[in-house]
N, C-alpha and C positions, 0 to 999 in steps of 0.2 A: 429747315429753317435756316441753319448756319450757311448752308450753300447759297440760299437766295440772298441772304444778307451780305455775303462776301463776293457776290457776282460783280462783274465789272460794268454790265449793262442793267438798265432798269427794266422791268417787265413791260411789254407792250400790251396795253388794253384795247379792247375793240368797242365801238359804240354799240354794236348789236351782238350780244353774246349768242353762242350756239348752244341752246340746250340740249342735254342728253338725257335719254331715259335711264341710262346707267346710273346717273345722279340720283333719280327717284328711287331706283331699286336699292341703291346703297343707303339712302336715309330711311327707307322703309325697313331695310334689315336692322339698321342701328336702333330704331325707335321700338322695334319688335323685341330686340334683346334687351333694351333698357326696361321696357315693361315687365318682361319675363323674369328678369333678375333682380330688379331694383324697384319695381312699380309700387310694391307695398310701402316703401320708404319715402315716396314723393308726396308733397302736398297736393291739395286739390287743384291748384293752379298749375303745377308741374304736370299733373296727369292730363289735365285739359290740353295743355300746350302739345305735349307728346302725342296725345290721342288725336289732335287736330292734324299733326304732321303725318301720322300713320294714315289718316283718312285720305288726305290730299295726295300722297304718294301712292296709295293703293288705287286711287282713281286715275292717276296718271299711267300707271302700269297697265290697268284694265283698258284704258283708251289706247294706248299703245303710242302715245305721242306726248311730248312736253313742249308747251309753247312758253313764250317770255311774257 
């Protein structure tokens, strides 16, 4: 974060993001860890949100591609 804040140039944004299945794998792993380690402390809404992300990312991984 500090490096980005101190940079001379502003990051260049693209109009069309290039999705990566690695992002889905990462989110899936994080949500799995969250549910394993802290799921019992989540509210019903938090559990529903995390479960939704788990399901969507699992579908992306199974499909083998991520679209915008």
